[in-house]
Kinemage of the C-alpha trace (Angstrom):
@kinemage 1
@onewidth
@group {chain A} dominant
@subgroup {mainchain}
@vectorlist {calphas} color= white
{ca unk a 1} P 13.587 22.864 4.197
{ca unk a 2} L 16.345 20.603 5.451
{ca unk a 3} L 15.628 17.699 3.051
{ca unk a 4} L 16.250 18.342 -0.632
{ca unk a 5} L 15.457 15.378 -2.856
{ca unk a 6} L 17.053 15.173 -6.291
{ca unk a 7} L 15.390 13.027 -8.944
{ca unk a 8} L 15.593 12.481 -12.666
{ca unk a 9} L 16.712 10.094 -15.383
{ca unk a 10} L 20.125 8.481 -14.898
{ca unk a 11} L 22.896 10.802 -16.081
{ca unk a 12} L 20.583 13.820 -16.085
{ca unk a 13} L 22.856 16.118 -14.076
{ca unk a 14} L 21.715 15.419 -10.505
{ca unk a 15} L 25.212 15.235 -9.027
{ca unk a 16} L 26.213 18.462 -10.772
{ca unk a 17} L 23.198 20.260 -9.316
{ca unk a 18} L 23.909 18.727 -5.910
{ca unk a 19} L 27.410 20.217 -5.887
{ca unk a 20} L 25.984 23.598 -6.846
{ca unk a 21} L 23.324 23.433 -4.127
{ca unk a 22} L 25.804 22.395 -1.446
{ca unk a 23} L 28.130 25.260 -2.326
{ca unk a 24} L 25.520 28.003 -2.453
{ca unk a 25} L 23.677 26.802 0.688
{ca unk a 26} L 26.851 26.700 2.747
{ca unk a 27} L 28.130 30.080 1.545
{ca unk a 28} L 24.702 31.746 1.817
{ca unk a 29} L 24.026 30.508 5.366
{ca unk a 30} L 27.547 31.408 6.480
{ca unk a 31} L 27.056 34.897 5.065
{ca unk a 32} L 23.753 35.326 6.894
{ca unk a 33} L 25.340 34.191 10.152
{ca unk a 34} L 28.154 36.712 9.745
{ca unk a 35} L 25.563 39.439 9.211
{ca unk a 36} L 23.732 38.422 12.381
{ca unk a 37} L 20.718 37.086 10.520
{ca unk a 38} L 18.217 34.895 12.329
{ca unk a 39} L 19.079 31.576 10.692
{ca unk a 40} L 18.790 28.324 12.651
{ca unk a 41} L 20.337 26.152 9.930
{ca unk a 42} L 23.897 24.936 10.229
{ca unk a 43} L 26.215 25.992 7.380
{ca unk a 44} L 27.405 22.402 6.842
{ca unk a 45} L 25.296 20.584 4.244
{ca unk a 46} L 25.142 16.764 4.271
{ca unk a 47} L 25.020 14.972 0.909
{ca unk a 48} L 23.610 11.454 0.804
{ca unk a 49} L 24.621 9.641 -2.360
{ca unk a 50} L 26.103 6.370 -3.585
{ca unk a 51} L 29.612 7.329 -2.560
{ca unk a 52} L 28.726 8.364 1.004
{ca unk a 53} L 26.676 5.199 1.604
{ca unk a 54} L 28.954 2.720 -0.148
{ca unk a 55} L 26.373 1.785 -2.773
{ca unk a 56} L 27.945 0.047 -5.760
{ca unk a 57} L 26.025 1.407 -8.737
{ca unk a 58} L 26.683 -1.577 -10.981
{ca unk a 59} L 25.839 -4.136 -8.304
{ca unk a 60} L 22.798 -2.193 -7.114
{ca unk a 61} L 20.936 -2.798 -10.361
{ca unk a 62} L 22.061 -6.369 -10.939
{ca unk a 63} L 18.876 -7.712 -9.326
{ca unk a 64} L 15.688 -6.507 -7.657
{ca unk a 65} L 17.047 -7.578 -4.261
{ca unk a 66} L 20.247 -5.579 -4.669
{ca unk a 67} L 18.203 -2.611 -5.866
{ca unk a 68} L 16.025 -2.714 -2.754
{ca unk a 69} L 19.103 -3.014 -0.548
{ca unk a 70} L 20.630 0.064 -2.172
{ca unk a 71} L 17.461 2.093 -1.637
{ca unk a 72} L 17.395 0.943 1.986
{ca unk a 73} L 20.967 2.180 2.532
{ca unk a 74} L 20.102 5.597 1.105
{ca unk a 75} L 16.896 5.742 3.166
{ca unk a 76} L 18.695 4.839 6.408
{ca unk a 77} L 21.370 7.456 5.803
{ca unk a 78} L 18.729 10.145 5.292
{ca unk a 79} L 16.963 9.108 8.506
{ca unk a 80} L 20.248 9.166 10.409
{ca unk a 81} L 21.369 12.629 9.330
{ca unk a 82} L 18.120 14.543 8.956
{ca unk a 83} L 17.379 17.113 11.663
{ca unk a 84} L 15.565 20.420 11.829
{ca unk a 85} L 18.903 22.280 11.704
{ca unk a 86} L 20.879 20.417 9.027
{ca unk a 87} L 20.216 20.580 5.304
{ca unk a 88} L 20.395 17.099 3.784
{ca unk a 89} L 20.599 16.655 0.010
{ca unk a 90} L 19.638 13.205 -1.246
{ca unk a 91} L 21.446 12.765 -4.555
{ca unk a 92} L 20.031 9.523 -5.914
{ca unk a 93} L 17.754 8.435 -8.753
{ca unk a 94} L 14.661 8.563 -6.470
{ca unk a 95} L 12.693 7.345 -9.457
{ca unk a 96} L 9.853 5.595 -7.579
{ca unk a 97} L 7.053 7.816 -6.311
{ca unk a 98} L 6.396 5.495 -3.374
{ca unk a 99} L 10.021 5.876 -2.304
{ca unk a 100} L 9.774 9.659 -2.512
{ca unk a 101} L 6.627 9.447 -0.401
{ca unk a 102} L 8.498 7.460 2.256
{ca unk a 103} L 11.254 10.084 2.377
{ca unk a 104} L 8.600 12.793 2.595
{ca unk a 105} L 7.114 10.972 5.592
{ca unk a 106} L 10.508 10.856 7.313
{ca unk a 107} L 10.801 14.617 6.927
{ca unk a 108} L 7.259 15.184 8.138
{ca unk a 109} L 7.708 12.837 11.108
{ca unk a 110} L 10.449 14.953 12.644
{ca unk a 111} L 8.694 18.238 11.839
{ca unk a 112} L 11.125 19.512 9.259
{ca unk a 113} L 10.648 20.497 5.630
{ca unk a 114} L 11.131 18.948 2.242
{ca unk a 115} L 11.329 19.770 -1.434
{ca unk a 116} L 12.126 18.067 -4.727
{ca unk a 117} L 14.467 19.210 -7.488
{ca unk a 118} L 13.676 17.483 -10.783
{ca unk a 119} L 16.596 17.363 -13.214
{ca unk a 120} L 14.540 17.086 -16.368
{ca unk a 121} L 15.891 16.006 -19.726
{ca unk a 122} L 14.717 13.994 -22.699
{ca unk a 123} L 15.426 10.251 -22.880
{ca unk a 124} L 17.593 10.960 -25.904
{ca unk a 125} L 19.737 13.452 -23.984
{ca unk a 126} L 19.960 11.049 -21.059
{ca unk a 127} L 21.252 8.328 -23.393
{ca unk a 128} L 23.841 10.738 -24.802
{ca unk a 129} L 24.990 11.868 -21.346
{ca unk a 130} L 25.171 8.268 -20.145
{ca unk a 131} L 27.311 7.194 -23.078
{ca unk a 132} L 29.671 10.080 -22.375
{ca unk a 133} L 29.976 9.277 -18.661
{ca unk a 134} L 29.654 5.482 -18.906
{ca unk a 135} L 27.620 5.615 -15.706
{ca unk a 136} L 25.271 2.722 -16.517
{ca unk a 137} L 25.201 -0.095 -19.018
{ca unk a 138} L 22.827 0.577 -21.937
{ca unk a 139} L 20.484 -2.164 -20.702
{ca unk a 140} L 20.278 -0.835 -17.132
{ca unk a 141} L 19.935 2.726 -18.368
{ca unk a 142} L 17.029 1.834 -20.668
{ca unk a 143} L 15.300 -0.036 -17.833
{ca unk a 144} L 15.665 2.864 -15.389
{ca unk a 145} L 14.371 5.391 -17.918
{ca unk a 146} L 11.336 3.199 -18.569
{ca unk a 147} L 10.564 2.839 -14.857
{ca unk a 148} L 11.118 6.470 -13.909
{ca unk a 149} L 8.017 8.038 -12.342
{ca unk a 150} L 8.099 11.763 -12.992
{ca unk a 151} L 7.308 14.000 -10.005
{ca unk a 152} L 4.135 16.078 -9.995
{ca unk a 153} L 3.969 19.304 -8.027
{ca unk a 154} L 0.334 18.695 -7.067
{ca unk a 155} L 1.423 15.688 -4.969
{ca unk a 156} L 2.457 16.737 -1.496
{ca unk a 157} L 5.436 14.338 -1.539
{ca unk a 158} L 6.678 16.066 -4.708
{ca unk a 159} L 6.004 19.589 -3.485
{ca unk a 160} L 7.393 22.167 -3.616
{ca unk a 161} L 8.869 21.074 -6.930
{ca unk a 162} L 11.735 22.850 -8.694
{ca unk a 163} L 12.581 21.782 -12.248
{ca unk a 164} L 15.942 22.437 -13.890
{ca unk a 165} L 17.111 21.623 -17.412
{ca unk a 166} L 20.612 20.692 -18.602
{ca unk a 167} L 20.703 23.973 -20.527
{ca unk a 168} L 19.922 26.060 -17.433
{ca unk a 169} L 22.829 28.080 -15.996
{ca unk a 170} L 24.538 27.015 -12.763
{ca unk a 171} L 22.408 27.531 -9.675
{ca unk a 172} L 23.109 30.577 -7.539
{ca unk a 173} L 21.507 32.348 -4.598
{ca unk a 174} L 18.912 33.958 -6.858
{ca unk a 175} L 17.268 30.602 -7.532
{ca unk a 176} L 13.922 30.302 -5.660
{ca unk a 177} L 14.953 27.031 -4.019
{ca unk a 178} L 17.519 28.928 -1.921
{ca unk a 179} L 14.924 31.229 -0.381
{ca unk a 180} L 12.521 28.325 0.093
{ca unk a 181} L 15.118 26.164 1.808
{ca unk a 182} L 16.498 28.778 4.156
{ca unk a 183} L 13.446 30.885 4.989
{ca unk a 184} L 10.230 28.943 4.435
{ca unk a 185} L 8.171 27.640 7.352
{ca unk a 186} L 8.509 23.938 8.051
{ca unk a 187} L 5.887 21.450 6.931
{ca unk a 188} L 3.337 20.892 9.677
{ca unk a 189} L 3.189 17.286 10.857
{ca unk a 190} L -0.282 15.810 10.409
{ca unk a 191} L -2.190 13.751 12.945
{ca unk a 192} L -0.520 10.494 11.989
{ca unk a 193} L 2.983 11.789 12.678
{ca unk a 194} L 2.775 14.242 15.578
{ca unk a 195} L 4.597 12.883 18.624
{ca unk a 196} L 2.429 13.276 21.700
{ca unk a 197} L 1.751 11.452 24.960
{ca unk a 198} L 0.180 8.044 24.529
{ca unk a 199} L -3.495 8.389 25.423
{ca unk a 200} L -4.567 4.815 24.599
{ca unk a 201} L -2.437 2.043 26.032
{ca unk a 202} L -3.709 -0.361 23.405
{ca unk a 203} L -3.172 2.053 20.515
{ca unk a 204} L -0.539 -0.053 18.748
{ca unk a 205} L -2.679 -3.154 19.065
{ca unk a 206} L -5.694 -1.339 17.659
{ca unk a 207} L -3.646 0.081 14.801
{ca unk a 208} L -2.303 -3.391 13.995
{ca unk a 209} L -5.802 -4.885 14.034
{ca unk a 210} L -7.166 -2.112 11.820
{ca unk a 211} L -4.368 -2.427 9.272
{ca unk a 212} L -4.774 -6.211 9.266
{ca unk a 213} L -8.489 -5.852 8.548
{ca unk a 214} L -7.729 -3.612 5.579
{ca unk a 215} L -5.240 -6.166 4.250
{ca unk a 216} L -7.834 -8.909 4.628
{ca unk a 217} L -10.391 -6.801 2.750
{ca unk a 218} L -7.911 -6.433 -0.118
{ca unk a 219} L -7.280 -10.177 -0.219
{ca unk a 220} L -11.007 -10.952 -0.086
{ca unk a 221} L -11.701 -8.544 -2.936
{ca unk a 222} L -9.054 -10.243 -5.052
{ca unk a 223} L -10.515 -13.680 -4.346
{ca unk a 224} L -13.907 -12.424 -5.451
{ca unk a 225} L -12.505 -11.100 -8.690
{ca unk a 226} L -12.559 -7.518 -7.520
{ca unk a 227} L -10.703 -4.949 -9.562
{ca unk a 228} L -10.252 -1.225 -9.734
{ca unk a 229} L -11.187 0.643 -6.557
{ca unk a 230} L -12.431 -1.173 -3.460
{ca unk a 231} L -13.756 0.071 -0.145
{ca unk a 232} L -12.027 -0.991 3.064
{ca unk a 233} L -12.879 -0.560 6.750
{ca unk a 234} L -12.866 2.913 8.285
{ca unk a 235} L -11.415 4.716 5.278
{ca unk a 236} L -13.138 7.146 2.946
{ca unk a 237} L -10.229 6.657 0.544
{ca unk a 238} L -10.476 3.535 -1.610
{ca unk a 239} L -7.715 1.066 -2.368
{ca unk a 240} L -6.768 1.073 -6.041
{ca unk a 241} L -5.893 -2.469 -7.059
{ca unk a 242} L -3.170 -2.779 -9.696
{ca unk a 243} L -3.576 -4.918 -12.795
{ca unk a 244} L -1.965 -7.891 -11.051
{ca unk a 245} L -2.469 -10.091 -8.027
{ca unk a 246} L -1.084 -8.614 -4.823
{ca unk a 247} L 0.385 -11.284 -2.557
{ca unk a 248} L -0.027 -11.525 1.204
{ca unk a 249} L 3.740 -11.244 1.661
{ca unk a 250} L 3.795 -7.971 -0.288
{ca unk a 251} L 0.964 -6.547 1.819
{ca unk a 252} L 2.707 -7.647 4.998
{ca unk a 253} L 5.865 -5.866 3.877
{ca unk a 254} L 3.871 -2.678 3.244
{ca unk a 255} L 2.217 -3.055 6.647
{ca unk a 256} L 5.606 -3.432 8.327
{ca unk a 257} L 6.995 -0.318 6.623
{ca unk a 258} L 3.912 1.698 7.571
{ca unk a 259} L 4.163 0.453 11.146
{ca unk a 260} L 7.821 1.434 11.407
{ca unk a 261} L 6.938 4.963 10.358
{ca unk a 262} L 3.987 5.318 12.733
{ca unk a 263} L 4.716 3.126 15.764
{ca unk a 264} L 6.410 5.889 17.783
{ca unk a 265} L 3.601 8.324 17.056
{ca unk a 266} L 0.085 8.223 18.428
{ca unk a 267} L -2.900 9.142 16.316
{ca unk a 268} L -5.938 8.249 18.384
{ca unk a 269} L -8.213 8.932 15.434
{ca unk a 270} L -8.055 5.460 13.916
{ca unk a 271} L -10.123 6.583 10.926
{ca unk a 272} L -7.194 8.833 10.048
{ca unk a 273} L -4.813 5.915 10.481
{ca unk a 274} L -6.925 3.847 8.088
{ca unk a 275} L -6.909 6.608 5.489
{ca unk a 276} L -3.160 7.086 5.817
{ca unk a 277} L -2.550 3.359 5.404
{ca unk a 278} L -4.732 3.187 2.300
{ca unk a 279} L -2.837 6.111 0.798
{ca unk a 280} L 0.420 4.369 1.665
{ca unk a 281} L -0.779 1.134 0.018
{ca unk a 282} L -1.823 3.001 -3.113
{ca unk a 283} L 1.601 4.639 -3.360
{ca unk a 284} L 3.395 1.323 -2.881
{ca unk a 285} L 1.254 -0.549 -5.409
{ca unk a 286} L 0.925 2.290 -7.918
């Protein structure tokens, strides 16, 4: 599983666990290589965090725009370094489930694996740790804790899920994440992400038209006072409207992100494309 995603409250111990993971992965893989074990992973582990990407923590949460820019830097760094042979650890807040889903899709797109380590702690402990480290201002810390979306192991973008507590001992090679990372079979790409020869020359145009029709259905439902779940073209999955108006610009942004993920892959089953886009919309709006 070359992509390991850390998540948790601010000041919950993610960077500490990242250091432990990097050390045990590198030593364990090097040991296996010396013993002639059949391991295709490189012993060098790449850590993507604020320091490696130049993200200024205090500036990143000064506005919603800066926050999005910081997430984009982390995302781009993961995309750039992730391969089937290199373990990448993403040490960031990763507090938005839609963002974790996007990272999961990156991993799935290249046919490699993924898992989440949740550094769980109570809000009270997080406040105490933050005061001791002075990592975030009290206002920013309270906002991030409120907005944190806890991972759920039943969601494929949060699975497999490993939970650690501040009171847990330092990680070592006996922890199940080590065996899962080094030995488990990669996640199988699904139809929307498998790279294969283009069989329909107008595939991208058809995908664009289909996604546009779904967006129009969402806008029409809102104009008609629609709420809750709505049906859209060619998808058995329904769009779940949030308790607010969704703007055209927001839907266009979601469409663009979805297109960037899928434009180099051909899924001739457009019904599957529609379902994937609806799921993507639900994650982004949820």
